[in-house]
DSSP file (Angstrom, degrees, kcal/mol; ACC not computed):
  #  RESIDUE AA STRUCTURE BP1 BP2  ACC     N-H-->O    O-->H-N    N-H-->O    O-->H-N    TCO  KAPPA ALPHA  PHI   PSI    X-CA   Y-CA   Z-CA
    1    1 A X     >        0   0    0      0, 0.0     4,-2.0     0, 0.0     3,-0.2   0.000 360.0 360.0 360.0 -39.4  -10.9 -230.4   82.8
    2    2 A X  H  >  +     0   0    0      1,-0.2     4,-2.2     2,-0.2    15,-0.0   0.904 360.0  51.9 -60.1 -42.3  -10.1 -228.0   80.0
    3    3 A X  H  > S+     0   0    0      1,-0.2     4,-0.6     2,-0.2    -1,-0.2   0.845 108.0  52.5 -66.0 -31.3   -9.4 -225.3   82.5
    4    4 A X  H >4 S+     0   0    0     -3,-0.2     3,-0.5     1,-0.2    -1,-0.2   0.884 110.7  47.0 -69.1 -40.0   -7.0 -227.6   84.4
    5    5 A X  H >< S+     0   0    0     -4,-2.0     3,-1.6     1,-0.2    -2,-0.2   0.849 102.6  63.4 -70.7 -35.7   -5.0 -228.4   81.2
    6    6 A X  H >< S+     0   0    0     -4,-2.2     3,-1.5     1,-0.3    -1,-0.2   0.701  84.9  74.9 -67.8 -15.9   -4.8 -224.7   80.1
    7    7 A X  T << S+     0   0    0     -4,-0.6    -1,-0.3    -3,-0.5    -2,-0.1   0.756  92.9  55.4 -65.2 -21.6   -2.7 -223.8   83.1
    8    8 A X  T <  S+     0   0    0     -3,-1.6    -1,-0.3    -4,-0.2     2,-0.2   0.484  94.9  86.9 -88.6  -4.1    0.2 -225.6   81.5
    9    9 A X  S <  S-     0   0    0     -3,-1.5     2,-0.1    -4,-0.2    -3,-0.0  -0.543  89.3 -98.6 -93.0 159.1    0.0 -223.5   78.3
   10   10 A X     >  -     0   0    0     -2,-0.2     4,-2.6     1,-0.1     5,-0.2  -0.381  48.1 -98.0 -68.4 160.5    1.6 -220.1   77.6
   11   11 A X  H  > S+     0   0    0      1,-0.2     4,-2.4     2,-0.2     5,-0.2   0.856 121.7  48.6 -52.2 -44.1   -0.8 -217.2   78.2
   12   12 A X  H  > S+     0   0    0      1,-0.2     4,-2.2     2,-0.2    -1,-0.2   0.922 114.7  44.3 -64.4 -44.9   -1.7 -216.7   74.6
   13   13 A X  H  > S+     0   0    0     -3,-0.2     4,-2.2     2,-0.2    -1,-0.2   0.867 112.3  53.1 -68.8 -35.1   -2.4 -220.4   73.9
   14   14 A X  H  X S+     0   0    0     -4,-2.6     4,-1.6     2,-0.2    -2,-0.2   0.930 110.8  46.5 -67.5 -43.2   -4.3 -220.7   77.2
   15   15 A X  H  X S+     0   0    0     -4,-2.4     4,-2.2    -5,-0.2     7,-0.2   0.912 112.1  50.4 -65.0 -42.2   -6.6 -217.8   76.3
   16   16 A X  H  < S+     0   0    0     -4,-2.2    -1,-0.2     1,-0.2    -2,-0.2   0.867 112.9  47.5 -63.1 -35.0   -7.1 -219.1   72.8
   17   17 A X  H  < S+     0   0    0     -4,-2.2    -1,-0.2     1,-0.2    -2,-0.2   0.758 120.1  36.2 -75.2 -25.9   -8.1 -222.5   74.2
   18   18 A X  H  < S+     0   0    0     -4,-1.6     2,-0.4     1,-0.2    -2,-0.2   0.664 115.9  44.2-106.8 -15.0  -10.4 -221.3   76.8
   19   19 A X    ><  -     0   0    0     -4,-2.2     3,-1.2    -5,-0.2    -1,-0.2  -0.887  65.7-149.6-139.4 107.7  -12.2 -218.3   75.2
   20   20 A X  T 3  S+     0   0    0     -2,-0.4     3,-0.1     1,-0.2    -3,-0.1  -0.499  85.8  17.5 -69.2 135.1  -13.6 -218.1   71.8
   21   21 A X  T 3  S+     0   0    0      1,-0.3     2,-0.3    -2,-0.2    -1,-0.2   0.342  99.2 111.4  87.5  -6.9  -13.6 -214.7   70.2
   22   22 A X    <   -     0   0    0     -3,-1.2     2,-0.4    -7,-0.2    -1,-0.3  -0.763  51.9-153.3-100.0 147.4  -11.1 -213.2   72.7
   23   23 A X        -     0   0    0     -2,-0.3     2,-0.5    -3,-0.1   -11,-0.0  -0.974  16.6-126.4-124.2 133.0   -7.6 -212.2   71.7
   24   24 A X        +     0   0    0     -2,-0.4     3,-0.1   -12,-0.2   -12,-0.1  -0.661  36.3 165.0 -74.7 120.3   -4.5 -212.1   73.9
   25   25 A X        -     0   0    0     -2,-0.5     2,-0.3     1,-0.4    -1,-0.2   0.798  55.0 -26.1-107.2 -39.9   -3.0 -208.6   73.6
   26   26 A X        -     0   0    0      2,-0.0    -1,-0.4   -14,-0.0     2,-0.3  -0.980  46.7-145.5-166.1 166.8   -0.5 -208.1   76.4
   27   27 A X        -     0   0    0     -2,-0.3     2,-0.4    -3,-0.1    -3,-0.0  -0.959  11.8-143.5-141.0 159.5    0.4 -209.1   80.0
   28   28 A X        -     0   0    0     -2,-0.3     2,-0.2     0, 0.0    -2,-0.0  -0.982  23.4-115.9-127.2 134.0    1.9 -207.2   82.9
   29   29 A X        +     0   0    0     -2,-0.4     4,-0.1     1,-0.1    -2,-0.0  -0.471  34.5 170.3 -69.2 135.8    4.4 -208.6   85.4
   30   30 A X     >  +     0   0    0     -2,-0.2     4,-1.8     2,-0.1     3,-0.4   0.590  55.7  85.1-117.6 -17.9    3.0 -208.7   88.9
   31   31 A X  H  > S+     0   0    0      1,-0.2     4,-2.2     2,-0.2     5,-0.2   0.842  86.8  55.7 -59.8 -36.1    5.5 -210.7   90.9
   32   32 A X  H  > S+     0   0    0      1,-0.2     4,-2.5     2,-0.2    -1,-0.2   0.900 107.1  48.8 -65.8 -40.5    7.8 -207.8   91.6
   33   33 A X  H  > S+     0   0    0     -3,-0.4     4,-2.6     2,-0.2    -1,-0.2   0.899 111.2  50.9 -65.5 -40.2    5.0 -205.8   93.2
   34   34 A X  H  X S+     0   0    0     -4,-1.8     4,-2.2     2,-0.2    -2,-0.2   0.911 111.3  47.8 -64.3 -42.7    4.0 -208.8   95.4
   35   35 A X  H  X S+     0   0    0     -4,-2.2     4,-2.3     2,-0.2    -2,-0.2   0.925 113.0  47.6 -64.7 -45.0    7.6 -209.3   96.6
   36   36 A X  H  X S+     0   0    0     -4,-2.5     4,-2.9     1,-0.2    -2,-0.2   0.894 110.9  52.0 -62.7 -39.3    8.0 -205.6   97.4
   37   37 A X  H  X S+     0   0    0     -4,-2.6     4,-2.2     2,-0.2    -2,-0.2   0.887 109.6  49.0 -65.4 -38.5    4.7 -205.5   99.2
   38   38 A X  H  X S+     0   0    0     -4,-2.2     4,-2.8     2,-0.2    -1,-0.2   0.904 113.2  47.2 -64.6 -41.6    5.8 -208.5  101.3
   39   39 A X  H  X S+     0   0    0     -4,-2.3     4,-2.5     2,-0.2     6,-0.3   0.912 110.0  53.4 -64.8 -43.0    9.1 -206.8  102.1
   40   40 A X  H  <>S+     0   0    0     -4,-2.9     5,-1.8     1,-0.2     6,-0.8   0.908 113.8  42.3 -54.6 -47.0    7.3 -203.6  102.9
   41   41 A X  H ><5S+     0   0    0     -4,-2.2     3,-0.9     2,-0.2    -2,-0.2   0.906 112.7  52.4 -70.0 -41.9    5.1 -205.4  105.4
   42   42 A X  H 3<5S+     0   0    0     -4,-2.8    -2,-0.2     1,-0.3    -1,-0.2   0.880 110.1  48.6 -63.3 -37.7    7.9 -207.5  106.9
   43   43 A X  T 3<5S-     0   0    0     -4,-2.5    -1,-0.3    -5,-0.2    -2,-0.2   0.597 111.4-124.8 -76.6 -11.2   10.0 -204.4  107.5
   44   44 A X  T <>5 +     0   0    0     -3,-0.9     4,-2.1    -4,-0.4     5,-0.2   0.665  69.0 134.2  76.1  17.8    6.9 -202.8  109.1
   45   45 A X  H  ><S+     0   0    0     -5,-1.8     4,-2.7    -6,-0.3     5,-0.2   0.934  70.4  49.4 -66.3 -43.9    7.1 -199.8  106.8
   46   46 A X  H  > S+     0   0    0     -6,-0.8     4,-2.6     2,-0.2     5,-0.2   0.939 111.8  48.2 -59.3 -48.8    3.3 -199.8  106.1
   47   47 A X  H  > S+     0   0    0      1,-0.2     4,-1.9     2,-0.2    -1,-0.2   0.900 114.0  47.3 -58.2 -45.9    2.4 -200.1  109.8
   48   48 A X  H  X S+     0   0    0     -4,-2.1     4,-2.4     2,-0.2    -1,-0.2   0.892 111.0  51.3 -64.3 -42.9    4.8 -197.2  110.6
   49   49 A X  H  X S+     0   0    0     -4,-2.7     4,-2.1     2,-0.2    -2,-0.2   0.913 109.9  49.1 -60.0 -46.0    3.4 -195.1  107.8
   50   50 A X  H  X S+     0   0    0     -4,-2.6     4,-1.2     1,-0.2    -1,-0.2   0.879 110.6  51.6 -64.6 -36.3   -0.1 -195.5  108.9
   51   51 A X  H  < S+     0   0    0     -4,-1.9     3,-0.3     1,-0.2    -2,-0.2   0.923 112.0  46.2 -63.4 -43.8    0.9 -194.6  112.4
   52   52 A X  H  < S+     0   0    0     -4,-2.4    -2,-0.2     1,-0.2    -1,-0.2   0.843 112.7  50.3 -67.0 -35.4    2.6 -191.4  111.2
   53   53 A X  H >< S+     0   0    0     -4,-2.1     3,-1.7    -5,-0.2    -1,-0.2   0.689  85.5 107.7 -78.9 -19.5   -0.4 -190.5  109.0
   54   54 A X  T 3< S+     0   0    0     -4,-1.2     3,-0.1    -3,-0.3     5,-0.1  -0.360  85.7  15.4 -63.1 135.9   -2.9 -191.0  111.8
   55   55 A X  T 3  S+     0   0    0      1,-0.3    -1,-0.3     3,-0.1     2,-0.2   0.565 105.9 105.4  77.2   9.4   -4.4 -187.7  113.1
   56   56 A X  S <  S-     0   0    0     -3,-1.7    -1,-0.3     2,-0.4     4,-0.1  -0.586  90.0 -97.9-108.5 176.6   -3.1 -185.7  110.1
   57   57 A X  S    S+     0   0    0     -2,-0.2     2,-0.3    -3,-0.1    -3,-0.1   0.684 101.6  86.5 -68.4 -17.1   -5.1 -184.4  107.1
   58   58 A X  S    S-     0   0    0     -5,-0.2    -2,-0.4     1,-0.1     2,-0.2  -0.614  84.0-119.2 -84.0 143.1   -4.0 -187.4  105.1
   59   59 A X    >   -     0   0    0     -2,-0.3     3,-2.2     1,-0.1     4,-0.2  -0.501  22.6-117.2 -76.6 150.8   -6.0 -190.6  105.3
   60   60 A X  T >  S+     0   0    0      1,-0.3     3,-1.7    -2,-0.2     4,-0.2   0.785 112.6  69.8 -59.5 -26.8   -4.3 -193.7  106.6
   61   61 A X  T >> S+     0   0    0      1,-0.3     3,-1.4     2,-0.2     4,-0.7   0.598  74.4  85.1 -71.2  -7.4   -4.9 -195.3  103.1
   62   62 A X  H <> S+     0   0    0     -3,-2.2     4,-2.5     1,-0.3    -1,-0.3   0.752  73.3  75.4 -60.4 -22.8   -2.3 -192.8  101.7
   63   63 A X  H <> S+     0   0    0     -3,-1.7     4,-2.1     1,-0.2    -1,-0.3   0.859  91.7  52.7 -57.0 -36.1    0.2 -195.5  102.9
   64   64 A X  H <> S+     0   0    0     -3,-1.4     4,-2.3     2,-0.2    -1,-0.2   0.851 107.1  51.7 -68.4 -35.0   -0.8 -197.5   99.8
   65   65 A X  H  X S+     0   0    0     -4,-0.7     4,-2.3    -3,-0.3    -2,-0.2   0.923 109.7  49.8 -66.0 -46.1   -0.2 -194.5   97.5
   66   66 A X  H  X S+     0   0    0     -4,-2.5     4,-2.0     1,-0.2    -2,-0.2   0.901 110.6  49.8 -60.3 -39.4    3.3 -194.2   99.1
   67   67 A X  H  X S+     0   0    0     -4,-2.1     4,-3.3     1,-0.2     5,-0.2   0.929 108.4  53.3 -61.8 -44.2    3.9 -197.9   98.5
   68   68 A X  H  X S+     0   0    0     -4,-2.3     4,-2.4     1,-0.2    -2,-0.2   0.898 109.5  48.3 -58.8 -42.1    2.8 -197.5   94.9
   69   69 A X  H  X S+     0   0    0     -4,-2.3     4,-1.9     2,-0.2    -1,-0.2   0.885 113.6  46.2 -68.9 -36.8    5.3 -194.7   94.3
   70   70 A X  H  X S+     0   0    0     -4,-2.0     4,-2.3     2,-0.2    -2,-0.2   0.927 113.2  49.4 -68.1 -44.2    8.1 -196.6   95.9
   71   71 A X  H  X S+     0   0    0     -4,-3.3     4,-2.7     2,-0.2     5,-0.4   0.901 109.2  53.5 -62.3 -40.1    7.2 -199.8   93.9
   72   72 A X  H  X S+     0   0    0     -4,-2.4     4,-2.4    -5,-0.2    -1,-0.2   0.940 110.5  46.7 -60.4 -47.0    7.1 -197.7   90.7
   73   73 A X  H  < S+     0   0    0     -4,-1.9     4,-0.4     1,-0.2    -1,-0.2   0.869 116.1  45.1 -63.7 -37.4   10.6 -196.4   91.4
   74   74 A X  H  < S+     0   0    0     -4,-2.3     3,-0.2     2,-0.2    -2,-0.2   0.865 124.0  30.4 -75.6 -36.5   11.9 -199.8   92.2
   75   75 A X  H  < S+     0   0    0     -4,-2.7     2,-0.2     1,-0.2    -3,-0.2   0.853 139.7   6.2 -96.4 -37.3   10.4 -201.8   89.3
   76   76 A X  S  < S-     0   0    0     -4,-2.4    -1,-0.2    -5,-0.4    -2,-0.2  -0.620  81.4-140.0-147.2  81.0   10.1 -199.3   86.4
   77   77 A X        +     0   0    0     -4,-0.4     2,-0.3    -3,-0.2    -4,-0.2  -0.169  46.2 128.7 -53.0 124.3   11.8 -196.0   87.4
   78   78 A X        -     0   0    0      1,-0.0    -2,-0.1     0, 0.0    -1,-0.0  -0.907  57.9 -68.1-158.3-177.0    9.8 -193.0   86.2
   79   79 A X     >  -     0   0    0     -2,-0.3     4,-1.5     1,-0.1    -1,-0.0  -0.203  44.1-108.5 -76.2 169.5    8.4 -189.8   87.5
   80   80 A X  H  > S+     0   0    0      1,-0.2     4,-0.8     2,-0.2    -1,-0.1   0.864 121.9  53.4 -66.1 -35.5    5.5 -189.4   90.0
   81   81 A X  H >4 S+     0   0    0      1,-0.2     3,-0.8     2,-0.2     4,-0.5   0.916 107.3  49.5 -64.8 -41.6    3.4 -188.2   87.2
   82   82 A X  H >4 S+     0   0    0      1,-0.2     3,-0.9     2,-0.2    -1,-0.2   0.800 102.2  64.4 -67.2 -28.2    4.2 -191.3   85.0
   83   83 A X  H 3< S+     0   0    0     -4,-1.5    -1,-0.2     1,-0.2    -2,-0.2   0.797  90.8  64.6 -64.4 -27.8    3.4 -193.5   88.0
   84   84 A X  T <<        0   0    0     -4,-0.8    -1,-0.2    -3,-0.8    -2,-0.2   0.778 360.0 360.0 -65.7 -26.5   -0.3 -192.3   87.9
   85   85 A X    <         0   0    0     -3,-0.9    -1,-0.3    -4,-0.5    -2,-0.2   0.513 360.0 360.0 -72.1 360.0   -0.6 -194.0   84.4
């Protein structure tokens, strides 16, 4: 029941109520990446990227790296090197 009630609290209060000895230090927004990923899929970009990468020296999973770089530029514009952080 306590877990059910804590979902109505702000993140810091929820953590304090549910975990003794733990301290809330920061949070990161995730909604933007989910929206961009859904748009990426709906437009068929990922499927097309995987098709283009097939048979090359790059693995098909490189499509996820390309998505991460695009999402980084869209959500928090920075360099490719900064995206690795």
